[in-house]
N, C-alpha and C positions, 0 to 999 in steps of 0.2 A: 504494500500500500504506500507507505512513505510517511514522512513526518508531517504533523499538522501545521497548517499555515502557508506553506509554499505554493505558489500558483505556477503551474506548468502547462505549456502548450500540449494539446492533444494531437498527435500525428494521425493522419488519415481520417480526420473527423467526418469527412464527406461520406464515408462508408461505415461509420459507427452508428449502429441502430439506437444505442442509448442516447447519443447526442441528438440524433434526428428526432427521436421521441420527445426528449426534453425541450427541444426548440418548438415543436408543434404544441406541446403542453403549455409552454410559456405564452405563446400567442393566444391560444384558446382561453387560458386563465385571465390574461389581460382583457380579452374581449368580454368575458363573463363578468369580471369585476367592474369594468368601466363602460359596459354597454357599447363597446367599440366594434368596428367592422373590419379589422385587419385580416388579411388573407396571407397565411404563411407562404413564403417563397423558398428560402434556403438559408443554410448556416454559412456565414462568411468567415467566422473565426470561432474556435472553441479552446477553452483552457479549463483546467481542473484544479481544485484546491481541496486538500484533505482537511476535513473538519470532523465533527461527529457524523461521519458519512462522507459525502462528496458535495462540494459546491461547484456546479458547472457555470463558468463565466462564458456567456455566448454573445456573439454579435450575429443578429438575425436580420435577414431581409424580409420585410413583409410589405404587402401592397396596401396602400391607403388611398382609397378613391382612384384605383387603377395606377397609382404612382408608386414605384419602389422606394422604400425608406428603410434606413438602418436603425436598429434598436439594440441596446445593451440589455441582456437578461441574465439574472442569476437564479438558478434552479438548484435547490437543496434536495439531495436524495439520501435516503438511508434504506438500502436494499433489504436488510434483515428485518425492517419494520414495514416494508412495502410503503414507505413514505416518500412523497414528492411534493414540494411546495415552491411557489414562485415568490422569491424574496425581493426581486427588483425587476422593473421593466421600464425603460425610459429611452427616448430618442438619443441617438449617438451625439447629436450636437448640443445636448444639455449638460 
């Protein structure tokens, strides 16, 4: 696993099902919480941090009114508890 705290790039994140699932989850959760209409497009960057579980730091492209926009998302997962939560979701330029 690794030491808690350090953020590391995830290689081959485009083919990582956990990363793709977490990115879709982040967009869906943001839409649900804020009554937004974003449409998931793709993951642009993925990094991981060991916490009590894993914190995925994602840069996600989503369509807003047909225009692609980039968002930072943090998704916390604890596989042994089947836990997944959206900790942060904001536009890249903020």
